[in-house]
N, C-alpha and C positions, 0 to 999 in steps of 0.2 A: 673449253675447246668447243668449234663450231660443230655444228650438226653437218655430217658428211653422207655422201650418197655411197652405199655399200653394195656391191653386186656379189653374192654368195655363189662361188662356182663349184659346181660339184657333178659327179657322174652317179645317177641313179640306176639301181638294178633293175627297174621296169623297163628304163630306156636303152638297156645295153644289146648289142646286136649279137644274133645268134647265127651259128655257123655249124655246118656237120662237122662231127668227130671232136667238138669241144668238150673240155673236161668237164664234170657234173658240178667243181667247185669254181669253174673259170672266172666267174664273176663276183665272188665271195666277198672280195676287196671293196666292192661299191657300196654306196650307200643307200639308204632308204628314205623314204619320204619323210617319215617322222623325225629323223635325223636333223635333215635339210631344214624341215618347218623350224624343229628347235632353235637352230642357229639364228634364222631369220627373226624370231622372235627375242632370242636374247640380244641380237644387236640392236634391235629397236628398243629393246629395255635399257640399253646402255646410251639412248638418245640420238641414234643415227636413223637414218632412212635406209631400208634393206629390202633386197628383192632377190629370188633366185634365177639363175640362169644355167642351164644345162652346158656343161663343156664340150660340146661337140663342135661338129665341121662349120657350123652356123655362129658359132660363138663371136667372130668378129662383128658381124652384122649386128649382132643384139648388144654387143657393147657400144657400138657407134651410136645406136639408137639411145641407149640407157645413158650413156656418159657417166660412169661412177668415178668416183673420187679415189676409191681403192677397191680391191676385190679382196673377199676373204675365199682363199683358194683351199679346196680339198680334194681337187680332180686328181682321180688315179690314171685316166686315160685307158684306153682301150686296146691299142694295139703298137708294137714297137719296143725295141731294147730299151728307150728311154723314155717310156709313155708318161711318166709323171712329171718329165721337163717339158712336155708340149705345151701346154696352158700357158706356164710361166714363160716360155720362149715367146709365144705370142704377144703376152701382156707386155714384156719388154720390149718388142718391136713397135707396139703401140703407146708407150712410154705411159703404162697405168700401173700405179704401184700395187701391190698385193701383198698378202700376209704369207708368213713362212719362207722356206728356204728357196733358193734361186736354182736356176737351170742347170749349172754344174754340180751342185750339192745332189740335187733330187735325182740327177742321171746316175751318179755315183752311188748313193745310197741303195738305190733299186737292183744295182748290179753286185749281189753279195760277194763274189770273188775280189771284184775291185775294190770294195770297202776293205777287206780282210788284207789286201796288198798294201792299202794305206795304212791300216792299223799296225801292221807289222813292221812298216818303215820306221813308226814313230816308237816303235818298241812297246806298244800298248798291247797287253794279253789277250790273244784270241786263238782258238784252236788251230792246229796244223790242218792244211786242207790241200785239197786237189782238186782242180777242175776238168770235167770229162765231158768230151765232144761225142763220143762213142763208148759203147759198154767193154769193148775189148781192150781199150787203152792199158798199158802196163802200169801197175799201182807203184806209187813211188815209195824208195826204200825206207822213208822216214814215217810212212802211214801205217800204223798197226791196229789192229783190231782190238776192241770193237769200234766200228766207223758210224758216221750218221751222213744219210744221203737225202739230199732236197734240191727243188728247182733253185737256179740260180737267181730268178729275178721274179718272184712271187712273195706276196705276203698275206696275212691272216692265216698262216699253218698251211697254205694250200700244197698239196702233195706231200705232207707230213702226217705219219701215223705210227703205230707200234712197229711196221715194218721199216720204218726209216733207219732202224739201228740195226746194222747187219754186222755178223760175226765171223764171217769167212767169204772167201772168194765166190761162192755159188751165190750167195745172197746179195752180195756186193753186184756182181755182174746183172743180176734179175732185178735188182731196185734201179740201178742206173739207167738200163734198159727201159725201164718203165717211166722214169721221170723225163727221158730225152723223149719218148715216144709220146707220152700223155700231154706234156707241155710245151713240145717243139722247142726246147731251149737246152743249154748245157746243164749239166747236173752237179751239184756242189757236193762234194764230200771231205768232210771232215773228222777230224778225231772226236768222238763220242766223251762228253763229259758227262759222268755220272755224279747226281747232286740236285741240289735244290734250283729251282728256276724263278728267277727274280727279274723285275723290270723297274726303271726309274726314269719318271719324267722331268721334264724341265721347262719353263716358260720364260721369256725374257732373253736378252743378248749379253754377250761378253763385251766389254767396253772397247770402242775400236772396230776397225774393219775385221771382217772374219779372214783368217789367214789358213794357210796349210799347215801350220805349226803352232803349238801353243807357246805362248810368249814366255820367256824366262822369269818374268815378273810373277807369274803365278807358281813358281817355284820356290819355296820360301827358305829351302836348304838346298844343298847341292845334290841329294837325293829328292826325289818325289816327296812332297810333303802332304799327308791326308789329315793333317791337323785342322782344328779351327780357324788358326791363323791362314792356313793355305785357303780353305774354302772362304773366307771372309773376302781375300782377295777377288776371287770370283764373283760373289753375291755383290760387291761393290760396282761390277760392271752390268748389273741389273737382272741377274739370273734369281729365279725363285725354283728351289728344289721342291719336287713334291715327293711325298713319303714313299718309300720301296714298297713295291706290291710283290706278293709270293704267290705263285699257283701251286695249291697243295695238290701235289699229285699222288699221295701215298693211297687215296680210294681206288686209283686206276692203276696201281702198281702190276698188276697182273695182265693188264691190257696196254691202255695208252699211257706208256710210262714217258712221253713226251706230250708237250702242249701243242697237240694236234689241230688240224682244222676241224675234226670233229668236237673236239673240246670248246674251241673257239667259237663254233657256230650252232650246231645242233644241240650240244649239251651246254651251251653258255650260262644258262639260269642254273645250272646245277653243280657247277665247278666252284669248289670253295677257293676264295682268294682272300689271303690274309693281308690285310693292310690297316696300318704300317706292318710291314712283315716282322717277325720275331728275330731282330738281329741286334747284336752288339751295336754300341755308338760308335765304335771305331770302324766296323763294317760298314755302316751307313755313310761313313765320311769317305771311306775309300771308293764305296760305288759312286757317290756324287761327284768327287774328283775325276773317276774314269767317265763317267757320263758327259762332265763339261769338257773334257779332253777329247773325247769323239765329237762331240758338238763342234769344238773349235776345229779340228784337223780335217773334218769333211766341209768345213765352210758353210754350217746351218745358221738358221735365223728364227728366230720368235718362239718355237715351239720343237721338241722332238722326245721320243721315249728311246731308251737304249736298254736292250736284253740282254740278260746275264745268265750264265750258269755259275753255281759255287759248287767246286769240284770236291765233293766228299772223299776222296783218296789223296787230298794235299790240302789239308786243312781249311777246308773251304774258300780256296783261292777264286777270286772271281776272274771268268773268262768272257770277253764280249762276244756275243753271238752277231749282233746287228744293231742297226738304228735305225730307225721309222721317223723321218722327218714330216711323214704326214700321218700322225697317230689317229686312231679313230677318235671321234668326239660324240658317239651315241650316247644320249642321256641314260644314265643308271646301267651302262652295260661296258663301256669302253673302259680300258685300263687307266688311261690319262684321267678320265673323267672320275672314276672311282678313287683314284689316288688324291685328285684334289678335294673330292669331299670329304676324304678320311683327315683333312687339314682344316676342313670347315668353309671350302671354296665351292660354291653353288656353279651348277653348270654354266647358268648365265655369266656369272662371275669369271669363270675360266675362259668362256669364248672372249669376253670383252678383255681379258688380260693379253691374250694373243694379239688381238685387232690393236690395243692401245701399243704394244710392242712394236708392230709394224707402223702404226702413225708416228710414233716418237723417233723410229729409225729413217723413215723417210722425211722428216720435218714438217708433218701436214699441220701438226698444233699450231704451227706459227703462221701458216697458211701459204707457207713456201714449200715446192718439192725439192728435195735434196736426194740425189742418186745415190743409192747403196752401194756402186759400183766402187 
């Protein structure tokens, strides 16, 4: 493979705009300088040239000057319903290849209610939900307490705390009003799934162009097959499943009984993470299949992480909470990085696995650009 010029595109917390009334955790999903520096060094260690460029309004000019062969994109964006899709949209206008999912998938995945609509259409298990534009909207008949309330378009557990679990109308209305007022967006209310919290990451791509339906060839039998044979068909497409990671919330059972913003940020180094999670082989296979299915029907590329709750009241049935097509890559801290480490993959190796997946997808290894459209 020839040496490529790689632009690492990210939004640093220190460069984020400030404005009156913003929530304290508003920029918690943005990256630190140490994370970006680690990405640049990892790509250089992989044999390429690399430099960091902030994904802001000046990005176009910097790209025209640097002229990268490909971009390693982790931009979260600053404003707008589809903010994670803004930089990829610019890159597609400029015909510059980039890592990770494309415009449509990033816009869909950021909008949790829209993601859940797609999952339900595909009969993939996700908790029943309702989207609230105001706190006084009637509660749908099929929504039964306890319920869970969170912002519709945030990550890193923003807006999530022990108060997110509501047990009656009063608590529901208060929490919905809080989310709408604090985060200036609709509130997602879904059935609360009591049980274990597990996340599964993957790197690579399913063979063929991504579609909004999982191809029938991945169903080994008429019914969904979670066996080794069923997963082998997915692996043949180039997917590497990372070991499932479980967040041990038992020590917080009297306070933060959910994977909240507090646990993901201020207490991140104190939370016990179990990886590989203590699950039966059959459970891991089912989670891997569901992870690949979500990845496929959302049209994702190169890397993603899917979050689950295992229902303790229904034989630990897995429910899909959301997919993150821009998972964190902070060394020694982010879930995806820890999952990779559990199977002996270093941070630098993980970064280059993601980059190489995109390089292969675009046909850059052969010196020719092939559109992924």
